[in-house]
C-alpha positions as CSV (number, residue, x, y, z in Angstrom):
1,X,112.3,72.6,107.7
2,X,108.6,71.9,107.0
3,X,107.1,73.9,104.2
4,X,103.7,75.7,104.9
5,X,102.2,74.5,101.6
6,X,102.2,71.1,99.9
7,X,101.7,70.4,96.2
8,X,98.7,68.2,95.4
9,X,96.5,67.1,92.5
10,X,92.7,66.8,92.8
11,X,89.8,66.1,90.5
12,X,87.6,69.1,89.8
13,X,84.0,68.5,88.7
14,X,82.4,71.4,86.9
15,X,80.3,70.1,83.9
16,X,83.5,68.2,83.2
17,X,86.2,66.3,85.0
18,X,89.6,67.9,85.2
19,X,92.7,67.1,87.1
20,X,94.0,70.2,88.8
21,X,97.5,70.8,90.2
22,X,97.7,73.1,93.2
23,X,98.6,73.5,96.8
24,X,97.1,72.7,100.2
25,X,97.9,74.3,103.5
26,X,100.1,72.2,105.8
27,X,98.8,71.2,109.2
28,X,101.5,69.7,111.4
29,X,102.2,69.1,115.2
30,X,104.8,71.4,116.7
31,X,105.7,71.1,120.4
32,X,106.6,74.0,122.7
33,X,109.5,73.2,125.1
34,X,110.1,75.8,127.9
35,X,113.4,75.6,129.8
36,X,113.9,72.1,128.6
37,X,110.4,70.8,129.5
38,X,107.8,70.0,126.9
39,X,104.6,72.0,127.7
40,X,102.1,71.3,124.9
41,X,101.8,70.6,121.2
42,X,100.2,72.9,118.6
43,X,98.5,71.8,115.4
44,X,99.7,74.7,113.2
45,X,101.1,76.0,109.9
46,X,104.9,75.9,110.1
47,X,105.7,79.6,109.5
48,X,106.7,82.2,112.2
49,X,107.0,79.3,114.6
50,X,109.3,81.1,117.1
51,X,106.9,84.0,117.1
52,X,103.9,81.6,117.7
53,X,105.5,80.2,120.8
54,X,106.8,83.4,122.2
55,X,103.4,85.1,121.5
56,X,101.6,82.2,123.2
57,X,103.7,82.6,126.3
58,X,102.9,86.3,126.3
59,X,99.2,85.9,125.8
60,X,99.1,83.2,128.6
61,X,100.8,85.7,130.9
62,X,104.0,83.6,131.3
63,X,106.1,86.5,130.1
64,X,105.5,90.3,129.8
65,X,108.3,91.3,127.5
66,X,110.9,89.9,125.2
67,X,113.7,90.7,127.7
68,X,112.5,87.6,129.7
69,X,113.4,85.4,126.7
70,X,117.0,84.2,126.5
71,X,116.5,82.2,123.2
72,X,113.8,80.8,121.0
73,X,114.8,78.4,118.2
74,X,113.3,75.7,116.0
75,X,114.8,72.2,116.1
76,X,116.4,70.9,112.9
77,X,113.4,68.7,112.1
78,X,111.0,71.6,112.5
79,X,108.6,69.8,114.9
80,X,109.7,71.6,118.2
81,X,110.5,75.1,119.3
82,X,112.8,75.5,122.3
83,X,112.1,78.6,124.4
84,X,114.6,79.4,127.1
85,X,113.5,82.0,129.7
86,X,115.7,84.0,132.0
87,X,113.5,82.9,134.9
88,X,111.7,79.8,136.1
89,X,108.3,79.0,134.6
90,X,106.0,76.3,135.9
91,X,104.1,74.2,133.4
92,X,100.4,74.4,134.0
93,X,98.8,71.4,135.7
94,X,96.1,71.2,133.0
95,X,95.2,72.7,129.7
96,X,91.7,73.9,128.8
97,X,90.6,73.0,125.3
98,X,89.3,76.2,123.7
99,X,86.7,76.7,120.9
100,X,89.5,77.2,118.4
101,X,89.9,75.2,115.3
102,X,92.9,72.7,115.2
103,X,92.5,72.3,119.0
104,X,93.5,75.5,120.7
105,X,94.5,75.3,124.4
106,X,94.9,77.7,127.3
107,X,96.0,77.4,130.9
108,X,93.7,80.3,132.0
109,X,91.0,78.7,134.1
110,X,88.5,81.6,134.0
111,X,87.5,84.6,132.0
112,X,89.4,87.6,133.1
113,X,90.5,90.9,131.6
114,X,94.1,90.6,130.6
115,X,96.4,93.6,131.3
116,X,97.8,95.0,128.0
117,X,101.6,95.2,128.3
118,X,104.3,96.9,126.2
119,X,107.8,95.5,125.7
120,X,109.0,97.5,128.7
121,X,106.4,95.9,130.9
122,X,104.3,99.0,131.3
123,X,100.9,99.7,129.8
124,X,101.2,102.0,126.7
125,X,98.0,102.0,124.7
126,X,96.0,104.8,123.2
127,X,92.4,104.6,124.3
128,X,91.3,107.8,122.6
129,X,91.1,107.4,118.8
130,X,88.4,107.2,116.2
131,X,88.0,105.5,112.9
132,X,85.6,106.4,110.1
133,X,83.6,103.6,108.4
134,X,85.7,104.2,105.3
135,X,88.9,103.5,107.3
136,X,87.4,100.3,108.6
137,X,86.5,99.2,105.1
138,X,89.9,100.1,103.9
139,X,91.6,98.0,106.6
140,X,89.4,95.0,105.8
141,X,90.5,95.4,102.2
142,X,94.1,95.4,103.3
143,X,93.5,92.2,105.3
144,X,92.2,90.5,102.2
145,X,95.3,91.7,100.3
146,X,97.6,90.3,103.0
147,X,96.3,86.7,102.5
148,X,99.3,85.4,100.6
149,X,99.0,81.7,101.8
150,X,95.3,81.8,101.4
151,X,95.5,82.7,97.8
152,X,97.8,79.8,97.1
153,X,96.1,77.1,99.3
154,X,92.8,78.3,100.9
155,X,91.9,76.9,104.3
156,X,94.1,79.3,106.3
157,X,93.3,82.2,108.7
158,X,95.0,85.6,108.5
159,X,95.3,88.2,111.2
160,X,96.8,91.7,110.9
161,X,97.8,94.4,113.3
162,X,97.1,98.0,112.2
163,X,97.6,101.5,113.5
164,X,94.5,102.7,111.6
165,X,96.5,103.8,108.5
166,X,98.0,100.6,107.2
167,X,99.1,97.1,108.1
168,X,101.9,96.8,110.6
169,X,102.2,93.1,110.9
170,X,100.5,90.1,109.3
171,X,100.4,86.4,110.2
172,X,98.7,83.3,108.7
173,X,97.9,79.9,110.2
174,X,95.4,77.1,109.9
175,X,94.4,78.0,113.5
176,X,92.8,81.4,114.1
177,X,94.1,81.5,117.7
178,X,97.6,80.7,116.4
179,X,97.5,83.6,114.0
180,X,96.9,86.0,116.9
181,X,99.7,84.4,119.0
182,X,102.0,84.9,116.0
183,X,101.1,88.6,115.9
184,X,101.9,88.9,119.6
185,X,105.2,87.1,119.1
186,X,106.1,89.3,116.1
187,X,105.3,92.4,118.1
188,X,107.7,91.2,120.9
189,X,110.5,90.0,118.7
190,X,110.5,93.0,116.4
191,X,109.7,95.5,119.2
192,X,106.8,96.9,117.3
193,X,103.9,98.2,119.4
194,X,102.0,101.0,117.7
195,X,100.2,103.4,120.1
196,X,96.9,102.7,118.2
197,X,96.3,99.0,118.0
198,X,93.6,97.5,115.8
199,X,93.4,93.8,115.1
200,X,91.6,92.5,112.0
201,X,91.2,88.7,111.5
202,X,89.4,86.3,109.2
203,X,88.5,84.0,112.2
204,X,85.4,84.3,114.3
205,X,85.9,86.2,117.6
206,X,85.4,83.9,120.6
207,X,86.1,84.8,124.2
208,X,89.7,83.5,123.9
209,X,90.3,85.5,120.7
210,X,89.0,88.6,122.5
211,X,91.3,87.9,125.5
212,X,94.3,87.5,123.3
213,X,93.5,90.8,121.5
214,X,93.0,92.7,124.7
215,X,96.3,91.3,126.1
216,X,98.0,92.9,123.0
217,X,96.3,96.2,123.8
218,X,93.9,96.2,120.9
219,X,91.0,98.7,121.3
220,X,89.3,97.8,118.0
221,X,88.8,94.1,116.9
222,X,87.3,93.3,113.6
223,X,86.5,89.9,112.0
224,X,85.2,88.9,108.6
225,X,82.8,86.6,110.4
226,X,80.8,86.5,113.6
227,X,81.6,87.2,117.3
228,X,80.3,84.8,120.0
229,X,77.7,86.0,122.6
230,X,80.4,85.9,125.3
231,X,82.9,87.9,123.3
232,X,80.2,90.6,122.8
233,X,79.4,90.7,126.5
234,X,83.2,91.0,127.4
235,X,83.8,93.6,124.7
236,X,80.9,95.7,126.2
237,X,82.2,95.3,129.7
238,X,85.8,96.0,128.8
239,X,85.1,99.0,126.4
240,X,86.4,97.2,123.3
241,X,85.0,98.1,119.9
242,X,83.9,94.8,118.3
243,X,83.2,94.5,114.6
244,X,81.9,91.4,112.8
245,X,81.0,90.4,109.3
246,X,83.4,93.0,108.0
247,X,83.6,93.3,104.2
248,X,85.0,95.9,101.9
249,X,81.8,98.0,102.0
250,X,80.0,97.1,105.2
251,X,80.3,95.7,108.7
252,X,78.3,95.1,111.9
253,X,79.1,96.9,115.2
254,X,78.4,94.8,118.2
255,X,80.1,96.7,121.1
256,X,81.4,100.1,122.0
257,X,80.5,101.9,118.8
258,X,81.8,105.3,120.1
259,X,85.2,104.8,118.4
260,X,83.5,104.7,115.0
261,X,82.6,108.1,113.5
262,X,79.0,107.4,112.5
263,X,76.9,109.8,110.6
264,X,74.2,111.4,112.7
265,X,70.7,111.1,111.4
266,X,69.0,114.5,111.0
267,X,65.3,114.6,111.9
268,X,63.0,115.1,108.9
Protein backbone atom coordinates (compact mmCIF):
# COMPACT_ATOMS: atom_id res chain seq x y z
CA UNK A 1 0.00 0.00 0.00
CA UNK A 2 1.05 3.58 -0.63
CA UNK A 3 1.65 5.77 2.42
CA UNK A 4 -0.09 9.19 2.55
CA UNK A 5 3.10 10.94 3.70
CA UNK A 6 6.70 10.72 2.49
CA UNK A 7 9.84 11.54 4.49
CA UNK A 8 11.98 14.27 2.94
CA UNK A 9 14.87 16.58 3.71
CA UNK A 10 14.92 20.23 2.67
CA UNK A 11 17.05 23.31 3.17
CA UNK A 12 15.48 25.99 5.36
CA UNK A 13 16.73 29.57 5.01
CA UNK A 14 16.05 31.80 8.03
CA UNK A 15 19.08 34.00 8.74
CA UNK A 16 20.93 30.73 8.53
CA UNK A 17 20.90 27.58 6.43
CA UNK A 18 19.61 24.42 8.07
CA UNK A 19 18.78 20.97 6.72
CA UNK A 20 15.35 19.93 8.02
CA UNK A 21 13.95 16.41 8.11
CA UNK A 22 10.19 16.24 7.72
CA UNK A 23 7.31 14.91 5.64
CA UNK A 24 5.51 15.92 2.47
CA UNK A 25 2.00 14.93 1.41
CA UNK A 26 1.82 12.17 -1.18
CA UNK A 27 0.04 12.85 -4.47
CA UNK A 28 -0.50 9.73 -6.55
CA UNK A 29 -2.75 8.55 -9.41
CA UNK A 30 -5.46 6.08 -8.38
CA UNK A 31 -7.89 4.69 -10.95
CA UNK A 32 -11.57 3.97 -10.41
CA UNK A 33 -12.80 0.74 -12.02
CA UNK A 34 -16.57 0.18 -12.06
CA UNK A 35 -17.89 -3.30 -12.85
CA UNK A 36 -14.56 -4.21 -14.45
CA UNK A 37 -14.23 -1.07 -16.61
CA UNK A 38 -11.77 1.74 -15.86
CA UNK A 39 -13.73 5.01 -15.57
CA UNK A 40 -11.25 7.71 -14.57
CA UNK A 41 -8.08 8.41 -12.61
CA UNK A 42 -7.82 10.62 -9.53
CA UNK A 43 -4.75 12.51 -8.37
CA UNK A 44 -5.23 12.06 -4.65
CA UNK A 45 -3.81 11.24 -1.24
CA UNK A 46 -3.90 7.46 -0.65
CA UNK A 47 -6.11 7.29 2.46
CA UNK A 48 -9.82 6.34 2.62
CA UNK A 49 -9.58 5.33 -1.05
CA UNK A 50 -12.61 3.02 -1.04
CA UNK A 51 -14.67 5.81 0.51
CA UNK A 52 -13.33 8.28 -2.08
CA UNK A 53 -14.56 6.13 -4.97
CA UNK A 54 -17.90 5.19 -3.42
CA UNK A 55 -18.50 8.81 -2.43
CA UNK A 56 -17.61 10.01 -5.92
CA UNK A 57 -20.16 7.64 -7.46
CA UNK A 58 -22.75 8.87 -4.95
CA UNK A 59 -22.04 12.54 -5.62
CA UNK A 60 -22.18 11.89 -9.37
CA UNK A 61 -25.62 10.29 -8.96
CA UNK A 62 -24.48 6.82 -10.12
CA UNK A 63 -25.63 5.33 -6.80
CA UNK A 64 -28.07 6.53 -4.16
CA UNK A 65 -27.22 4.17 -1.30
CA UNK A 66 -24.63 1.67 -0.16
CA UNK A 67 -26.96 -1.27 -0.86
CA UNK A 68 -26.18 -0.77 -4.56
CA UNK A 69 -22.49 -1.56 -3.91
CA UNK A 70 -21.56 -5.24 -3.94
CA UNK A 71 -17.88 -4.65 -3.17
CA UNK A 72 -15.21 -1.94 -3.09
CA UNK A 73 -11.58 -2.93 -2.71
CA UNK A 74 -8.11 -1.56 -3.34
CA UNK A 75 -5.77 -3.56 -5.55
CA UNK A 76 -2.58 -4.87 -3.95
CA UNK A 77 -0.45 -2.13 -5.52
CA UNK A 78 -2.75 0.59 -4.17
CA UNK A 79 -3.18 2.33 -7.55
CA UNK A 80 -6.72 1.16 -8.39
CA UNK A 81 -10.01 0.71 -6.57
CA UNK A 82 -12.46 -1.87 -7.94
CA UNK A 83 -16.10 -1.02 -7.26
CA UNK A 84 -18.65 -3.67 -8.17
CA UNK A 85 -22.25 -2.53 -8.31
CA UNK A 86 -25.38 -4.66 -8.16
CA UNK A 87 -26.64 -3.02 -11.33
CA UNK A 88 -25.27 -1.83 -14.64
CA UNK A 89 -23.58 1.55 -14.78
CA UNK A 90 -22.64 3.32 -17.97
CA UNK A 91 -19.32 5.10 -18.12
CA UNK A 92 -19.82 8.78 -19.05
CA UNK A 93 -18.91 9.64 -22.63
CA UNK A 94 -16.83 12.58 -21.41
CA UNK A 95 -15.56 14.14 -18.22
CA UNK A 96 -15.66 17.86 -17.47
CA UNK A 97 -12.51 19.27 -15.89
CA UNK A 98 -13.58 21.16 -12.77
CA UNK A 99 -11.97 24.10 -11.02
CA UNK A 100 -10.57 21.73 -8.43
CA UNK A 101 -6.93 21.43 -7.54
CA UNK A 102 -5.24 18.19 -8.68
CA UNK A 103 -7.59 18.00 -11.65
CA UNK A 104 -11.10 17.30 -10.38
CA UNK A 105 -13.59 15.82 -12.84
CA UNK A 106 -17.34 15.43 -13.11
CA UNK A 107 -19.71 13.87 -15.62
CA UNK A 108 -22.44 16.40 -14.80
CA UNK A 109 -22.87 18.59 -17.86
CA UNK A 110 -24.77 21.46 -16.26
CA UNK A 111 -25.41 23.14 -12.94
CA UNK A 112 -28.37 21.53 -11.25
CA UNK A 113 -29.57 21.14 -7.69
CA UNK A 114 -28.75 17.60 -6.55
CA UNK A 115 -31.35 15.71 -4.52
CA UNK A 116 -30.00 14.89 -1.06
CA UNK A 117 -30.40 11.18 -0.39
CA UNK A 118 -30.15 9.08 2.74
CA UNK A 119 -28.87 5.48 2.77
CA UNK A 120 -32.44 4.20 2.35
CA UNK A 121 -32.82 6.24 -0.81
CA UNK A 122 -35.22 8.74 0.73
CA UNK A 123 -34.63 12.34 1.67
CA UNK A 124 -34.05 12.77 5.40
CA UNK A 125 -32.52 16.11 6.22
CA UNK A 126 -33.47 18.66 8.84
CA UNK A 127 -34.03 22.08 7.27
CA UNK A 128 -35.06 23.78 10.48
CA UNK A 129 -32.11 24.38 12.77
CA UNK A 130 -30.03 27.33 13.86
CA UNK A 131 -26.46 27.96 14.91
CA UNK A 132 -25.06 30.73 17.04
CA UNK A 133 -21.91 32.54 15.88
CA UNK A 134 -20.09 30.93 18.81
CA UNK A 135 -21.12 27.48 17.55
CA UNK A 136 -19.77 28.28 14.10
CA UNK A 137 -16.49 29.49 15.59
CA UNK A 138 -16.25 26.34 17.70
CA UNK A 139 -16.82 24.08 14.70
CA UNK A 140 -14.10 25.91 12.77
CA UNK A 141 -11.75 25.34 15.69
CA UNK A 142 -12.63 21.63 15.62
CA UNK A 143 -11.86 21.59 11.89
CA UNK A 144 -8.38 22.93 12.57
CA UNK A 145 -7.90 20.36 15.34
CA UNK A 146 -8.86 17.57 12.91
CA UNK A 147 -6.01 18.40 10.49
CA UNK A 148 -3.76 15.49 11.43
CA UNK A 149 -2.00 15.05 8.07
CA UNK A 150 -1.75 18.81 7.60
CA UNK A 151 0.17 19.19 10.85
CA UNK A 152 2.68 16.60 9.64
CA UNK A 153 3.01 17.59 6.00
CA UNK A 154 1.11 20.77 5.10
CA UNK A 155 -0.36 21.05 1.60
CA UNK A 156 -3.50 19.04 2.27
CA UNK A 157 -7.19 19.91 2.56
CA UNK A 158 -9.46 18.80 5.40
CA UNK A 159 -13.25 18.51 5.35
CA UNK A 160 -15.45 17.54 8.29
CA UNK A 161 -19.11 16.66 8.76
CA UNK A 162 -20.79 18.04 11.87
CA UNK A 163 -24.21 17.84 13.50
CA UNK A 164 -23.71 21.26 15.09
CA UNK A 165 -22.27 19.90 18.33
CA UNK A 166 -19.09 18.14 17.26
CA UNK A 167 -17.24 16.43 14.44
CA UNK A 168 -18.91 13.27 13.10
CA UNK A 169 -16.50 12.42 10.27
CA UNK A 170 -13.23 13.87 8.97
CA UNK A 171 -11.30 13.35 5.72
CA UNK A 172 -8.09 14.78 4.29
CA UNK A 173 -6.77 14.88 0.73
CA UNK A 174 -4.53 16.96 -1.48
CA UNK A 175 -7.67 17.70 -3.53
CA UNK A 176 -10.49 19.62 -1.87
CA UNK A 177 -13.11 17.89 -4.05
CA UNK A 178 -11.66 14.52 -3.04
CA UNK A 179 -12.03 15.35 0.64
CA UNK A 180 -15.80 15.89 0.18
CA UNK A 181 -16.16 12.68 -1.85
CA UNK A 182 -14.39 10.85 0.99
CA UNK A 183 -16.88 12.30 3.49
CA UNK A 184 -19.78 11.08 1.32
CA UNK A 185 -18.22 7.62 1.05
CA UNK A 186 -17.60 7.41 4.78
CA UNK A 187 -21.24 8.38 5.42
CA UNK A 188 -22.42 5.60 3.11
CA UNK A 189 -20.04 2.88 4.26
CA UNK A 190 -20.45 3.64 7.99
CA UNK A 191 -24.20 4.38 7.66
CA UNK A 192 -23.79 7.73 9.43
CA UNK A 193 -26.21 10.44 8.33
CA UNK A 194 -26.97 12.95 11.09
CA UNK A 195 -30.28 14.78 10.81
CA UNK A 196 -28.43 18.11 10.94
CA UNK A 197 -25.66 18.19 8.35
CA UNK A 198 -23.00 20.88 8.38
CA UNK A 199 -19.87 20.70 6.24
CA UNK A 200 -16.73 22.67 7.09
CA UNK A 201 -13.73 22.60 4.79
CA UNK A 202 -10.37 24.25 4.29
CA UNK A 203 -10.93 24.43 0.52
CA UNK A 204 -12.62 27.25 -1.35
CA UNK A 205 -16.29 26.70 -2.22
CA UNK A 206 -16.77 26.48 -5.96
CA UNK A 207 -20.02 25.48 -7.67
CA UNK A 208 -18.94 21.82 -7.75
CA UNK A 209 -18.07 21.86 -4.05
CA UNK A 210 -21.50 23.32 -3.33
CA UNK A 211 -23.21 20.65 -5.45
CA UNK A 212 -21.40 17.85 -3.64
CA UNK A 213 -22.35 19.34 -0.26
CA UNK A 214 -26.00 19.72 -1.24
CA UNK A 215 -26.06 16.13 -2.53
CA UNK A 216 -24.98 15.08 0.98
CA UNK A 217 -27.84 17.10 2.47
CA UNK A 218 -25.73 19.85 4.06
CA UNK A 219 -27.71 22.98 4.91
CA UNK A 220 -24.71 24.94 6.22
CA UNK A 221 -21.39 25.00 4.36
CA UNK A 222 -18.38 26.81 5.77
CA UNK A 223 -14.88 27.32 4.42
CA UNK A 224 -11.72 28.89 5.78
CA UNK A 225 -11.36 30.65 2.42
CA UNK A 226 -13.59 32.24 -0.21
CA UNK A 227 -16.67 31.09 -2.11
CA UNK A 228 -16.93 31.69 -5.85
CA UNK A 229 -19.53 34.04 -7.33
CA UNK A 230 -21.48 31.11 -8.79
CA UNK A 231 -21.50 29.18 -5.52
CA UNK A 232 -22.96 32.26 -3.78
CA UNK A 233 -25.69 32.55 -6.42
CA UNK A 234 -26.52 28.84 -6.14
CA UNK A 235 -26.54 28.94 -2.33
CA UNK A 236 -28.96 31.87 -2.42
CA UNK A 237 -31.22 30.07 -4.92
CA UNK A 238 -31.13 26.76 -3.04
CA UNK A 239 -31.47 28.14 0.50
CA UNK A 240 -28.01 27.04 1.67
CA UNK A 241 -26.24 28.98 4.41
CA UNK A 242 -22.81 29.75 2.94
CA UNK A 243 -19.94 30.89 5.16
CA UNK A 244 -16.47 31.93 4.02
CA UNK A 245 -13.20 33.09 5.56
CA UNK A 246 -14.15 31.25 8.74
CA UNK A 247 -11.69 31.60 11.58
CA UNK A 248 -11.84 30.83 15.28
CA UNK A 249 -13.33 34.25 16.06
CA UNK A 250 -14.94 35.55 12.87
CA UNK A 251 -16.53 34.57 9.57
CA UNK A 252 -18.33 36.06 6.56
CA UNK A 253 -21.96 35.19 5.68
CA UNK A 254 -22.63 35.13 1.95
CA UNK A 255 -26.04 33.46 1.57
CA UNK A 256 -29.12 32.47 3.60
CA UNK A 257 -28.07 34.06 6.92
CA UNK A 258 -31.36 33.08 8.62
CA UNK A 259 -29.88 29.91 10.15
CA UNK A 260 -27.32 31.96 12.08
CA UNK A 261 -28.65 33.53 15.27
CA UNK A 262 -27.39 37.05 14.80
CA UNK A 263 -27.75 39.73 17.44
CA UNK A 264 -30.31 42.35 16.57
CA UNK A 265 -29.09 45.93 16.66
CA UNK A 266 -31.16 48.09 18.95
CA UNK A 267 -31.89 51.63 17.71
CA UNK A 268 -30.02 54.33 19.66
